C-alpha positions in Angstrom: 18.0 22.0 -2.3 15.1 22.3 0.0 16.3 22.4 3.8 13.7 22.6 6.7 14.2 25.0 9.8 12.9 23.8 13.1 12.4 25.5 16.2 12.0 23.3 18.7 11.3 22.5 22.3 7.2 23.3 21.4 5.0 20.3 22.9 2.7 19.2 19.4 -1.2 19.2 20.5 -4.0 18.6 17.6 -4.8 16.9 15.1 -2.5 15.1 11.9 -4.7 12.7 8.9 -2.5 10.0 7.7 -2.0 9.6 4.1 -2.2 6.3 1.9 0.9 4.2 2.8 3.8 4.7 -0.2 5.0 0.6 0.9 1.2 -0.4 -0.4 1.0 2.2 -3.1 4.3 1.3 -5.2 3.1 -2.6 -5.4 -0.6 -1.8 -5.6 0.4 0.8 -8.9 2.7 -2.0 -10.1 -0.4 -4.8 -10.0 -2.5 -2.9 -12.7 0.0 -3.5 -14.9 -1.7 -7.1 -14.9 -4.5 -6.2 -17.1 -5.6 -4.2 -19.5 -8.6 -3.1 -18.0 -8.9 0.7 -15.6 -8.2 0.1 -11.8 -8.9 2.5 -9.9 -6.6 3.4 -6.3 -7.8 5.6 -3.9 -6.0 7.3 -1.1 -2.9 7.6 -3.4 -0.5 10.0 -1.8 1.5 12.8 -3.3 5.0 10.9 -2.7 8.4 11.5 -4.9 8.1 7.7 -4.8 4.8 7.4 -5.9 5.3 10.6 -8.3 8.6 8.2 -9.5 6.2 5.2 -10.1 3.6 6.8 -12.0 6.6 8.4 -14.4 7.6 4.6 -15.2 4.4 3.1 -15.7 3.4 6.0 -18.0 6.3 5.5 -20.1 6.1 2.3 -20.8 2.6 2.9 -21.9 0.2 2.9 -19.5 -2.5 5.6 -19.5 -2.4 7.9 -16.1 -5.4 9.6 -14.7 -5.0 11.3 -11.6 -8.3 13.4 -10.2 -8.7 16.7 -10.3 -10.0 17.0 -6.7 -6.9 16.5 -4.7 -8.8 15.2 -1.6 -10.4 11.9 -3.3 -6.5 11.5 -4.3 -8.1 8.9 -7.1 -5.4 7.5 -9.7 -6.9 5.1 -12.6 -4.5 3.6 -14.8 -5.1 1.4 -18.0 -2.3 -0.8 -19.2 -2.5 -1.4 -22.7 -1.9 -4.6 -24.6 0.8 -2.6 -27.2 2.6 -1.8 -23.3 6.3 -1.6 -23.5 8.1 -4.3 -22.0 11.1 -2.6 -21.2 11.7 -0.1 -18.2 15.2 1.9 -18.9 17.4 2.8 -16.5 16.5 6.3 -16.3 13.3 6.0 -14.8 14.6 2.8 -12.6 17.4 4.2 -10.6 15.9 6.6 -8.2 14.3 3.7 -6.7 14.2 0.7 -5.9 10.8 -0.3 -5.6 11.0 0.1 -9.3 11.9 -3.8 -9.9 8.1 -4.4 -8.9 7.5 -3.8 -12.6 9.2 -7.0 -13.3 6.5 -10.2 -12.2 3.5 -8.4 -13.5 5.3 -7.3 -17.3 6.6 -10.9 -17.5 4.0 -12.7 -16.3 1.7 -11.0 -18.8 3.8 -10.8 -21.7 6.3 -13.2 -21.6 9.0 -11.1 -21.7 10.5 -8.1 -19.5 13.3 -5.8 -19.6 14.3 -3.6 -16.4 17.0 -2.1 -15.0 18.8 -2.6 -12.0 17.5 -0.5 -9.2 18.5 2.4 -7.2 17.4 3.8 -4.1 17.9 4.9 -0.5 21.8 3.4 0.6 20.6 1.7 3.5 22.5 -1.9 2.6 22.4 -4.4 0.4 19.0 -5.2 -0.9 20.0 -8.5 -3.1 17.5 -8.6 -5.8 18.3 -12.2 -6.5 15.3 -13.2 -4.4 13.2 -12.2 -6.8 15.1 -13.6 -9.7 14.8 -17.3 -8.2 11.6 -17.0 -7.4 10.6 -16.1 -10.8 13.1 -18.7 -12.1 10.9 -21.6 -9.7 8.0 -20.4 -12.2 10.1 -21.3 -15.0 11.5 -17.8 -16.2 15.0 -17.8 -17.8 16.7 -14.8 -16.5 19.9 -13.0 -17.6 21.7 -9.8 -16.6 23.4 -7.9 -19.0 24.7 -4.6 -19.0 22.8 -3.2 -15.7 19.7 -4.9 -17.0 17.4 -8.0 -16.1 16.5 -9.7 -18.8 13.6 -12.1 -18.2 11.4 -14.6 -20.6 9.2 -17.2 -20.2 7.8 -17.9 -23.7 5.4 -20.4 -22.7 4.1 -18.6 -19.8 4.6 -19.0 -16.1 4.2 -22.0 -14.4 2.9 -22.3 -10.6 5.5 -23.7 -8.5 6.6 -24.0 -4.5 9.1 -21.5 -3.7 10.6 -21.0 -0.2 12.2 -17.5 0.4 15.5 -18.3 2.0 15.0 -15.0 4.1 11.8 -12.9 4.6 11.8 -10.1 1.8 8.4 -8.0 1.4 8.8 -6.9 -2.6 10.1 -9.7 -3.6 6.5 -11.9 -2.0 4.7 -8.4 -3.9 6.5 -9.5 -7.6 6.1 -12.8 -6.9 2.9 -13.0 -5.6 2.1 -11.3 -8.5 3.5 -13.2 -11.2 1.9 -16.0 -9.9 -1.5 -14.6 -10.7 -1.1 -15.6 -14.4 1.0 -18.8 -14.0 -0.2 -22.2 -15.1 -1.4 -23.9 -12.1 -0.7 -23.1 -8.2 1.9 -21.4 -6.9 2.5 -22.0 -3.2 5.0 -19.2 -1.6 6.8 -20.4 1.7 8.7 -18.1 4.5 6.5 -15.1 2.8 6.8 -12.2 4.3 3.2 -11.1 6.6 3.1 -7.3 6.1 0.1 -5.8 6.2 1.4 -3.9 2.8 1.2 -7.6 0.9 -2.5 -8.6 2.8 -3.3 -5.0 0.7 -2.3 -6.3 -2.4 -3.5 -9.7 -2.4 -6.9 -8.3 -1.6 -6.7 -5.6 -4.5 -5.3 -8.9 -7.0 -8.2 -10.5 -5.7 -10.6 -7.7 -6.6 -9.1 -8.1 -9.9 -9.9 -11.4 -10.1 -7.1 -13.3 -8.5 -7.1 -16.3 -6.9 -4.9 -15.3 -3.3 -5.4 -17.4 -0.1 -3.0 -17.1 3.0 -1.8 -13.0 1.9 -0.8 -12.2 5.8 0.6 -15.1 6.8 4.1 -17.0 6.2 2.0 -19.2 3.7 0.6 -17.8 0.1 -1.3 -19.9 -1.9 -2.1 -18.0 -5.8 -3.9 -20.6 -8.3 -3.3 -18.9 -11.5 -5.9 -17.3 -13.8 -5.8 -17.3 -17.3 -6.5 -12.6 -17.1 -7.4 -10.3 -14.8 -10.1 -7.3 -14.9 -10.0 -3.4 -13.9 -11.5 -3.2 -10.3 -11.6 0.1 -7.7 -9.6 -0.2 -4.8 -9.0 1.9 -1.4 -5.2 1.7 -0.3 -4.6 1.1 3.5 -3.4 4.1 5.4 0.4 4.3 6.0 1.4 2.3 9.7 4.7 4.1 9.4 3.7 7.8 9.2 1.5 6.7 11.7 4.1 5.8 14.3 6.6 8.4 13.1 3.7 11.0 14.3 2.7 9.0 16.9 6.7 9.2 17.9 6.4 13.2 17.3 3.7 13.5 20.4 5.8 11.4 22.8 9.6 13.2 22.1 8.1 16.7 22.2 6.1 15.8 25.5 2.2 17.1 23.5 -0.4 14.9 22.5 -1.5 14.0 18.8 -4.8 12.8 17.4 -3.7 10.6 15.0 -7.0 10.1 12.2 -7.2 7.2 9.6 -4.4 4.7 10.9 -4.6 0.8 12.4 -2.6 0.6 14.8 -2.9 -3.1 14.8 -0.2 -2.1 11.8 2.2 -1.8 14.1 2.0 -3.5 17.1 5.6 -4.5 18.6 6.2 -0.1 18.1 3.2 0.8 20.0 4.4 -2.1 22.8 7.7 -0.1 22.9 6.5 3.0 23.2 4.1 2.2 25.8 7.0 0.6 27.8 8.7 4.3 27.0 5.5 6.4 29.0 3.9 6.9 25.8 -0.1 6.8 26.3 -2.8 5.7 23.8 -6.3 6.1 24.4 -8.9 5.4 21.4 -11.2 8.2 20.0 -13.9 8.4 17.2 -11.4 9.4 15.0 -8.8 7.4 15.7 -5.9 7.3 18.4 -4.8 10.3 21.2 -1.3 9.3 21.4 0.4 11.2 24.4 4.2 12.2 25.3 5.3 11.0 29.0 7.2 13.9 31.3 9.8 11.4 32.0 10.5 8.9 28.6 12.0 5.6 29.6 14.8 3.6 28.3 13.3 0.8 26.1 15.5 -1.9 23.8 14.2 -2.8 20.5 15.7 -5.5 18.1 14.0 -4.8 14.3 12.6 -8.0 12.6 10.2 -8.8 9.9 6.8 -8.3 10.5 5.0 -8.4 13.5 8.2 -7.7 15.0 9.4 -4.3 15.8 9.5 -2.6 11.6 12.9 -1.2 10.4 11.5 1.7 8.7 10.6 2.8 12.4 14.1 2.0 14.0 15.6 5.7 13.4 12.8 7.1 14.8 12.6 5.1 17.6 16.1 5.9 18.2 16.1 9.8 18.1 13.1 9.2 20.9 15.7 7.0 22.8 18.2 10.2 22.8 15.9 11.9 25.3 14.9 8.3 27.5 16.2 8.7 31.1 18.8 5.5 30.9 20.4 3.4 28.4 18.7 1.8 25.8 20.2 -0.9 23.1 18.4 -0.4 19.7 19.6 -3.4 17.1 19.3 -3.8 13.3 18.6 -7.0 12.4 17.2 -6.1 8.8 19.7 -3.7 7.0 23.4 -3.9 7.8 23.7 -0.2 6.9 21.2 1.7 8.8 22.3 3.6 11.6 23.9 6.6 9.0 21.3 8.8 11.3 23.3 8.0 14.6 26.5 11.3 13.0 24.1 13.3 12.8 22.0 13.1 15.7 25.5 13.2 17.8 25.6 16.6 16.3 22.5 17.6 18.2 24.0 16.4 21.3 22.8 12.8 21.6 25.3 10.1 23.4 25.2 7.3 20.9 28.1 4.6 20.6 27.9 1.7 17.9 28.6 -1.9 17.8 28.2 -3.9 15.3 24.1 -3.8 14.6 23.7 -2.5 17.7 23.2 1.1 18.6 23.5 1.6 22.3 22.0 4.9 23.1 22.5 6.4 26.8 19.9 9.3 27.3 20.3 12.7 27.7 18.7 15.6 29.2 18.2 18.1 26.3 19.1 18.1 22.7 20.5 21.4 21.3 19.5 22.4 17.6 22.2 22.6 14.5 22.7 21.8 10.9 22.1 18.5 10.1 22.4 16.1 6.9 19.8 13.8 5.8 21.2 10.7 4.5 18.1 8.3 3.9 13.9 8.6 3.9 13.8 7.5 7.6 16.7 8.9 8.6 15.9 12.4 7.6 12.4 12.1 9.5 14.2 11.0 12.7 15.9 14.3 12.4 13.0 15.6 12.0 11.8 14.5 15.5 14.9 15.3 17.4 14.7 18.9 16.0 11.6 19.5 17.2 12.6 18.6 20.9 15.8 20.3 20.4 16.6 23.4 22.2 17.4 26.7 19.3 17.0 25.9 15.8 17.7 22.8 13.7 18.0 23.0 10.1 17.7 19.5 8.3 19.5 19.1 4.4 18.7 17.4 1.8 15.0 17.3 2.5 14.3 15.4 -1.2 14.9 12.1 0.9 11.8 12.9 3.2 9.6 14.0 -0.1 9.9 10.4 -0.9 7.8 9.1 2.3 6.2 11.7 4.1 3.0 14.2 2.3 2.8 17.4 3.6 5.0 17.3 6.5 5.5 20.4 7.4 2.0 21.3 7.1 0.9 18.2 9.4 3.3 19.4 11.8 2.6 23.4 11.7 -0.7 22.5 12.1 -0.2 21.1 15.4 2.2 24.1 16.5 5.4 23.2 15.1 7.8 25.9 14.5 8.9 24.3 10.9 9.4 25.7 7.6 11.0 24.8 4.4 13.9 26.9 2.7 14.4 26.8 -1.0 
């Protein structure tokens, strides 16, 4: 397995361009299953999860064409009428987001058989929210031998459905299914994340009639068919927030290009409270780390609250704050697995139920650490960048699922970081 070796202690200075958003690309790719026409997506990152989704829809019969000019990052997909409605275990077990093909396939073909998905071990992510939403639209669903078997022989019917808890992928799945349902669907307590808005914008470009995406109530007027479109993926707000924290934790200054800092307002606010400086530039945002990091309490919440996907990175930053901070995780119950590894670097952290109580230390010291999931792995990279001495991060296949060319991007800002095979 590859690992990253980092010699810490260098303030990062330079520019980093943000890639297309992983959490947007995966549902956008799933949406291409709703039409036999060609759909071209731009700003598609070269990530392990993206490759997994492309392999899945290719195995189902989609024709996938990737632009040979890497800088364009375009992918064109056409999903023929003879598409397989089976998503097998060996294609789905690597990634939770694979469940996103269920809604589109069921809506277009009237039946689907999708293996129960895999992915990061950060707590329960029940797909029953997806299934109950589809059942509200008239789907008949059984779970048998590890597969979700869904059918709607007379087509899906529009209905009102209220999510009991906010679910980003659940909202996306139901929104895609509702585009081809008969009548009007109202999705209540819908996720408001920018990635959901991005999906709604693509679907509308394909001929769907969706309003309210970006609010907690989404209305979808079903149409008989969708058509092709060309669409540019939004920048990755989690990647942008991560590199902003890289500048902060190393007391450096990074100009972050091609990112919308309005997409993660609670994180920016918390970082400002910690002393981090944000200055708009012609190309993006200059983020400058403070000489003294101040402690800040945060609690993860659905959008527009503090993103759970930025919690681990912010916790790493608080390890060097002057004082005590409380990090509360309200989305996933098992998302503090990075704490034990941060403590190997000298961090002082105590876990109490859904809270991590962090007492800042003057410095961290390099050590061998093990990545346990995607965001935990990048938190260890951030800590290693600030630590004295050498840090080696093992199992970075997690990292490759969500960060494109991370060692190159950090290296061009002066980080002493290299990949070891």
